[in-house]
N, C-alpha and C positions, 0 to 999 in steps of 0.2 A: 576782565583782568588783562593787564597790558602784557605785551610780548616780553618786555624787559623784566617784569615781575616773574613770569614763567621761567625765564632763563636763570634768574637768581635762585628761585626755589630748586631748580634742577641742580645747580651748582652745590647747594647745601646738602642735598641728598647724595650727590656723588662723593662729596668729602666725607660724609657720615659712613657711607659704605666702604670707602677706602680705609677709614680708621678701624672699622670692624675687621676687615681683611688683614690689616697689619697686626691687630691684636691676636687673631687666630694663628697667623704665621709665627708670631713670637711664642705662643703657647706650644705649638707643634715642635718648634725648634728646641724648646726646653725639655720636651719629652722624647726627643729623638734618641735612638740608641747610640752609645759611645762607640767609636770606631774600634778601639782596642781597650775594652773594659778590664779593670783589675779588681778582683774580689779581695777585699781586705777584712772581711768578717770571718765567722766560723759557722759551720753547719753540722748537723747530726742527721745522717740518713738511716741510722740503725732502727729508729722507731717506725714500726709498720712495714718494714722491708723484710720479705721472706726470700732467703737465698736457697738455691738447690742443695741437695744433700752432697756432702763431700767438700764443701768450700772451706778454705782456711780463713778463720775469722780473726785470729791473733796468734802471735808467736812471742815467746819469752825464752831467755837463755840464762843459764848459770854455769859456773865452772869452778874447778879446783886446780890450783897450780902450786900447792905446797905439800910437804910430806905430812902423813898422818900415822900415828902409832898409839897403841893402847895395850896395857897389860891385863885388861878385862876380857876374859874368854866366856863363851856361852851366852852372850847377849848381843843383840843388834846394836851397832855403834854408828852414830852420826859422824861422817867424815867431813862434812861441810860442802859437799858437792850437791847443790840444790837450786831450785827455781820455784817461783810462786806465780800462779795464774788464777784469774777470776773469770770463770765461764759466764758468758752472756745469757745462757739458757740451760735449763736442767736437762734438756735433751741432747746437749752437745757431748761429743767424745773428746778425749784428750789423748793425742798421739805423743808418745814419749820416746825420745832418742837419748841414749846414755852410753858413754864410753867408760871403760874401766881399765885398770892395769897397775902393775907394781905391787901386787899383793904377795905377802909372804908371812910365814910364822917362824918365830925364833927356834921352835922345836921341830925337828925334821919329821916327827911322827904325827903332826897335826896340820890340818888345812885351814883355809880362810874362805868363807862363803860370801857371796856378793848379792845384793838385791836393790831394787828401786822400791821405795816405800811411799805411801800416802795415806795418812799423815806420817811424819817421821817420828816413829816411836818403836820401842822394843816389843813388837808383837807380830807374829807370823800372819795375822789377819790383815795387816796393812800392806802386804806384799803385792805389788803390781806385776812384777816379773822378777825372776832371780835365776841364779845358777843352781843347778841341782845339788842337793846335799850328798854329793858323791865326789870322791877325791879326783876322779878323772876330769871333773869340770872345774875344780877349784885349785888354788895355789897351795902347795904343800911344802913345808919346810922353809928354811932360810934361803935368801938369794945369795949365791956364791959369786966370787970375783969373776968378772968378764962374762957373766951369764946374761943372756938377752932378757929384757923385761917383757913379760907376758902381757899382751894387751888384747882387748876385745870390745865389742859394742853390741848392745841389745836394743830392740825396739818393741814397744808394747802399746796397746790401745786400751784406755781406761774409760769407764762410763760412771763418772762420779755422781751424776744426778744432783748437781748443786750449782748455785750461783754465788757461793761464798769463795773467799780467797783460799786456794788449795796449794800446799807446798809439797812438791815431789822431790825426793832426794835419795842419794846413794847411801846405803848402810852396809857394813860388813860384820861378820860374826866369826870369831875364832872357835875352832873345834875344841870341845872339852869344857871344863869349868875352872874357876880359880884365877889367880893372878901370877902364876909362875912362868907364863909365856907372854911374848910380845907379838901382837898382830900389827903388821905394817900395810900401808896402802899408799900408792903413788910414790914409791921409793925404790931406788935401785941400790946396788951394793954400796955405792959411794954416796948414798943419800941424795942423788939427783932426782928431779921430779919432772913430770910431764904436764901438759894442759889437758885435763879431763873435763869434758863438757856434758851438760844435760840440757836438752831443748824440748820445750812443750809447745804443742800446736793445738789450738781449739778448732775442732772440725764440726761443721754444721751437720745435724742429723737428717 
């Protein structure tokens, strides 16, 4: 074989190897990480993830900023201050924060009791926490002119053992029975109102 033929073959081989190297570099460049990547999709890390006990998994909030009144006594009444949460596990706890105030009764001899219920229904078995059925803890009689509005807040921990949507809400009950008296909530003497909230937190077990 001549020297010129050897050189020609070597040149072909060199060009072939150069083309392969170029293709490899092109592929590596296409797979190289982006300098400032931006994630535009969605992801869910809840599946298969176990968090330590006491972590806050979700928070929901509801509120009441209107007056409430009713002439029905002796029954738990839904005042509209509520929030709904759907626990992610049956072992989760629900931490409830609720504020109350502006309670009164049109009759000076009767009080108004306050409670957080789940579900919201006229049943003592639904009470998560409440003020004692004692006049020292509840608002008694009508609110008089220039009287300060009595406010309070309570916190409770519930164990619903459910993954269904759960509604927690404030309910009040006027002492006695019948419809001869009016129960008020979130109302001052001049019918002013406050912002009364309820916050629910799902806590990992």
